C-alpha atoms as an extended CHARMM CRD file, in Angstrom:
* protein
*
       115  EXT
         1         1  MET       CA             -0.1480000000       -0.1760000000       -0.0220000000  PROA      1               0.0000000000
         2         2  ASP       CA              1.3930000000        3.5110000000       -0.6210000000  PROA      2               0.0000000000
         3         3  PRO       CA              0.6340000000        5.9510000000        1.6810000000  PROA      3               0.0000000000
         4         4  ASP       CA              0.4590000000        8.7710000000       -1.4790000000  PROA      4               0.0000000000
         5         5  SER       CA             -1.9300000000        6.4820000000       -3.4870000000  PROA      5               0.0000000000
         6         6  PHE       CA             -3.8870000000        6.1150000000       -0.2340000000  PROA      6               0.0000000000
         7         7  ALA       CA             -4.4100000000        9.3010000000        0.4630000000  PROA      7               0.0000000000
         8         8  ARG       CA             -5.0330000000       10.5990000000       -3.1290000000  PROA      8               0.0000000000
         9         9  SER       CA             -7.7100000000        7.5380000000       -3.3800000000  PROA      9               0.0000000000
        10        10  TRP       CA             -9.3680000000        7.9820000000        0.0540000000  PROA      10              0.0000000000
        11        11  LEU       CA             -9.9400000000       12.1310000000       -0.1060000000  PROA      11              0.0000000000
        12        12  ALA       CA            -10.8450000000       11.8550000000       -3.9120000000  PROA      12              0.0000000000
        13        13  ALA       CA            -13.8850000000        9.4310000000       -2.4580000000  PROA      13              0.0000000000
        14        14  PHE       CA            -14.7110000000       11.6950000000        0.3120000000  PROA      14              0.0000000000
        15        15  ASN       CA            -14.9500000000       14.7010000000       -1.6970000000  PROA      15              0.0000000000
        16        16  ALA       CA            -16.8450000000       13.0170000000       -4.3110000000  PROA      16              0.0000000000
        17        17  ARG       CA            -19.1730000000       12.3110000000       -1.4390000000  PROA      17              0.0000000000
        18        18  ASP       CA            -19.1830000000        8.4770000000       -2.9120000000  PROA      18              0.0000000000
        19        19  VAL       CA            -19.9780000000        5.9280000000       -0.2840000000  PROA      19              0.0000000000
        20        20  ASP       CA            -18.9350000000        3.0280000000       -2.0760000000  PROA      20              0.0000000000
        21        21  ALA       CA            -15.6520000000        4.5450000000       -3.0830000000  PROA      21              0.0000000000
        22        22  ILE       CA            -15.0910000000        5.3900000000        0.3080000000  PROA      22              0.0000000000
        23        23  LEU       CA            -16.3090000000        2.2840000000        2.1090000000  PROA      23              0.0000000000
        24        24  ALA       CA            -14.2910000000        0.4100000000       -0.6150000000  PROA      24              0.0000000000
        25        25  HSD       CA            -10.9670000000        1.1080000000        1.4410000000  PROA      25              0.0000000000
        26        26  TYR       CA            -12.2620000000       -0.3390000000        4.5080000000  PROA      26              0.0000000000
        27        27  ALA       CA            -12.7410000000       -4.1290000000        5.8930000000  PROA      27              0.0000000000
        28        28  GLU       CA            -15.5850000000       -5.6400000000        6.3490000000  PROA      28              0.0000000000
        29        29  ASP       CA            -14.4720000000       -5.5770000000       10.5770000000  PROA      29              0.0000000000
        30        30  VAL       CA            -13.5590000000       -2.2880000000       10.0350000000  PROA      30              0.0000000000
        31        31  GLU       CA            -13.4730000000       -0.3490000000       13.6090000000  PROA      31              0.0000000000
        32        32  HSD       CA            -13.6880000000        3.6990000000       13.1600000000  PROA      32              0.0000000000
        33        33  SER       CA            -13.3800000000        6.3480000000       15.9940000000  PROA      33              0.0000000000
        34        34  SER       CA            -14.0780000000        9.8040000000       15.6530000000  PROA      34              0.0000000000
        35        35  PRO       CA            -15.3130000000       12.6130000000       18.0210000000  PROA      35              0.0000000000
        36        36  THR       CA            -18.3570000000       13.1010000000       15.0860000000  PROA      36              0.0000000000
        37        37  VAL       CA            -19.2510000000        9.9100000000       15.7760000000  PROA      37              0.0000000000
        38        38  ALA       CA            -19.7930000000       11.0080000000       19.5330000000  PROA      38              0.0000000000
        39        39  ARG       CA            -21.9950000000       14.1340000000       18.3420000000  PROA      39              0.0000000000
        40        40  LEU       CA            -23.4810000000       13.0690000000       15.6700000000  PROA      40              0.0000000000
        41        41  LEU       CA            -24.6330000000        9.4870000000       16.5300000000  PROA      41              0.0000000000
        42        42  GLY       CA            -24.3660000000        9.9650000000       20.6570000000  PROA      42              0.0000000000
        43        43  GLU       CA            -22.3350000000        6.7980000000       21.0630000000  PROA      43              0.0000000000
        44        44  PRO       CA            -20.2200000000        7.9390000000       24.0080000000  PROA      44              0.0000000000
        45        45  SER       CA            -17.5210000000        5.4920000000       22.9680000000  PROA      45              0.0000000000
        46        46  GLY       CA            -17.1510000000        7.4590000000       19.5340000000  PROA      46              0.0000000000
        47        47  ILE       CA            -16.6230000000        4.2070000000       17.3910000000  PROA      47              0.0000000000
        48        48  VAL       CA            -18.7620000000        2.5880000000       14.7590000000  PROA      48              0.0000000000
        49        49  ARG       CA            -17.6880000000       -0.9800000000       14.2920000000  PROA      49              0.0000000000
        50        50  GLY       CA            -18.2390000000       -3.2080000000       11.2210000000  PROA      50              0.0000000000
        51        51  LYS       CA            -18.6330000000       -1.8710000000        7.6680000000  PROA      51              0.0000000000
        52        52  PRO       CA            -22.2840000000       -1.7090000000        7.2620000000  PROA      52              0.0000000000
        53        53  ALA       CA            -22.7890000000        0.0120000000       10.4490000000  PROA      53              0.0000000000
        54        54  LEU       CA            -19.9140000000        2.8270000000        8.6240000000  PROA      54              0.0000000000
        55        55  ARG       CA            -21.9580000000        2.8970000000        5.8940000000  PROA      55              0.0000000000
        56        56  ALA       CA            -24.9600000000        4.1730000000        7.5920000000  PROA      56              0.0000000000
        57        57  TYR       CA            -22.4720000000        6.7110000000        9.3150000000  PROA      57              0.0000000000
        58        58  PHE       CA            -21.0970000000        8.0650000000        6.5880000000  PROA      58              0.0000000000
        59        59  VAL       CA            -24.5690000000        8.2890000000        5.0850000000  PROA      59              0.0000000000
        60        60  GLN       CA            -25.9130000000       10.8260000000        7.9000000000  PROA      60              0.0000000000
        61        61  ALA       CA            -22.4390000000       12.2070000000        8.5440000000  PROA      61              0.0000000000
        62        62  LEU       CA            -22.4920000000       13.3730000000        4.8990000000  PROA      62              0.0000000000
        63        63  ALA       CA            -25.9610000000       14.4620000000        4.8530000000  PROA      63              0.0000000000
        64        64  ALA       CA            -25.4200000000       16.2960000000        8.0600000000  PROA      64              0.0000000000
        65        65  ALA       CA            -22.1080000000       18.1760000000        6.5000000000  PROA      65              0.0000000000
        66        66  GLY       CA            -24.1500000000       19.4230000000        3.6670000000  PROA      66              0.0000000000
        67        67  PRO       CA            -22.8770000000       19.8380000000        0.1310000000  PROA      67              0.0000000000
        68        68  GLY       CA            -20.0120000000       22.0650000000        0.7060000000  PROA      68              0.0000000000
        69        69  LEU       CA            -18.0630000000       19.6550000000        2.4550000000  PROA      69              0.0000000000
        70        70  ARG       CA            -14.3480000000       19.2460000000        1.3080000000  PROA      70              0.0000000000
        71        71  TYR       CA            -11.1180000000       17.6010000000        2.4170000000  PROA      71              0.0000000000
        72        72  ASP       CA             -7.6770000000       19.2580000000        1.5140000000  PROA      72              0.0000000000
        73        73  LEU       CA             -4.4270000000       17.1870000000        1.6970000000  PROA      73              0.0000000000
        74        74  THR       CA             -1.9020000000       19.2290000000        4.1260000000  PROA      74              0.0000000000
        75        75  LYS       CA              0.4490000000       16.1800000000        4.6830000000  PROA      75              0.0000000000
        76        76  VAL       CA              0.7970000000       12.3580000000        4.7580000000  PROA      76              0.0000000000
        77        77  TYR       CA              2.6830000000       10.7870000000        7.4450000000  PROA      77              0.0000000000
        78        78  ALA       CA              4.1650000000        6.5510000000        7.1090000000  PROA      78              0.0000000000
        79        79  GLY       CA              4.2710000000        4.6130000000        9.8090000000  PROA      79              0.0000000000
        80        80  VAL       CA              5.0350000000        0.5690000000        9.9920000000  PROA      80              0.0000000000
        81        81  GLU       CA              1.4230000000       -0.7820000000        9.6750000000  PROA      81              0.0000000000
        82        82  GLY       CA             -0.3800000000        2.4310000000        9.0520000000  PROA      82              0.0000000000
        83        83  VAL       CA             -0.5490000000        6.2720000000        7.4110000000  PROA      83              0.0000000000
        84        84  THR       CA             -1.8310000000        9.6910000000        9.0360000000  PROA      84              0.0000000000
        85        85  LEU       CA             -3.3610000000       12.1100000000        7.0980000000  PROA      85              0.0000000000
        86        86  LEU       CA             -3.5150000000       15.3300000000        8.0710000000  PROA      86              0.0000000000
        87        87  TYR       CA             -6.1070000000       17.8240000000        6.1500000000  PROA      87              0.0000000000
        88        88  ASN       CA             -8.3590000000       20.7110000000        6.3430000000  PROA      88              0.0000000000
        89        89  ARG       CA            -11.5930000000       20.0200000000        6.2860000000  PROA      89              0.0000000000
        90        90  SER       CA            -14.1130000000       22.8000000000        4.8660000000  PROA      90              0.0000000000
        91        91  GLY       CA            -14.7140000000       25.3870000000        7.2050000000  PROA      91              0.0000000000
        92        92  GLY       CA            -11.1750000000       25.7710000000        8.7700000000  PROA      92              0.0000000000
        93        93  LYS       CA            -10.9680000000       22.8440000000       10.9980000000  PROA      93              0.0000000000
        94        94  LEU       CA             -7.8220000000       20.9090000000       10.7080000000  PROA      94              0.0000000000
        95        95  VAL       CA             -7.8800000000       16.8990000000       11.2160000000  PROA      95              0.0000000000
        96        96  ALA       CA             -5.5670000000       14.1080000000       12.0370000000  PROA      96              0.0000000000
        97        97  GLU       CA             -6.7080000000       10.6070000000       10.5290000000  PROA      97              0.0000000000
        98        98  THR       CA             -4.6560000000        7.5870000000       11.7220000000  PROA      98              0.0000000000
        99        99  PHE       CA             -5.2010000000        4.5280000000        9.5210000000  PROA      99              0.0000000000
       100       100  HSD       CA             -4.1710000000        0.6970000000       10.4920000000  PROA      100             0.0000000000
       101       101  PHE       CA             -3.9810000000       -1.4830000000        7.4030000000  PROA      101             0.0000000000
       102       102  ASP       CA             -5.2260000000       -5.5770000000        7.5380000000  PROA      102             0.0000000000
       103       103  GLU       CA             -2.8840000000       -7.5190000000        5.2790000000  PROA      103             0.0000000000
       104       104  ARG       CA             -5.2180000000       -7.1470000000        1.8570000000  PROA      104             0.0000000000
       105       105  GLY       CA             -4.0110000000       -3.2260000000        2.4160000000  PROA      105             0.0000000000
       106       106  LEU       CA             -7.9880000000       -2.3750000000        3.6520000000  PROA      106             0.0000000000
       107       107  VAL       CA             -8.7330000000        0.1680000000        6.6790000000  PROA      107             0.0000000000
       108       108  ARG       CA             -8.8520000000       -2.6510000000        9.8190000000  PROA      108             0.0000000000
       109       109  ARG       CA             -8.7730000000        0.9130000000       12.3040000000  PROA      109             0.0000000000
       110       110  ALA       CA             -9.2250000000        4.4890000000       12.0710000000  PROA      110             0.0000000000
       111       111  PHE       CA             -8.4050000000        7.1010000000       14.6780000000  PROA      111             0.0000000000
       112       112  VAL       CA             -9.6700000000       10.3430000000       13.9000000000  PROA      112             0.0000000000
       113       113  ALA       CA             -8.5210000000       13.7450000000       15.7660000000  PROA      113             0.0000000000
       114       114  HSD       CA             -9.6920000000       16.9810000000       15.4980000000  PROA      114             0.0000000000
       115       115  ALA       CA             -7.7460000000       20.0290000000       15.8130000000  PROA      115             0.0000000000
């Protein structure tokens, strides 16, 4: 898995608001942790587990964000088993998202932090 290629593909899917293209990056047993999960879903743990639940979350989150949502890449940090993307979310919010991959190169775990 090439970190820069992953970043371009993942961001393009989000900027296109293409839920199927977004989910193509994730494993079936994905675990996604985000402050937005806690806020939007009222889930105190901030965690969504499994691809079906992640789909429902992304559909809801994209709808709540409105049509102007855009992510612009600032930096890609490569790790041993994952990658961290630093990106600007429309509206000026800086976000860091760390992805851990399975043996097939699919996201098994994602952790989102907002500035």
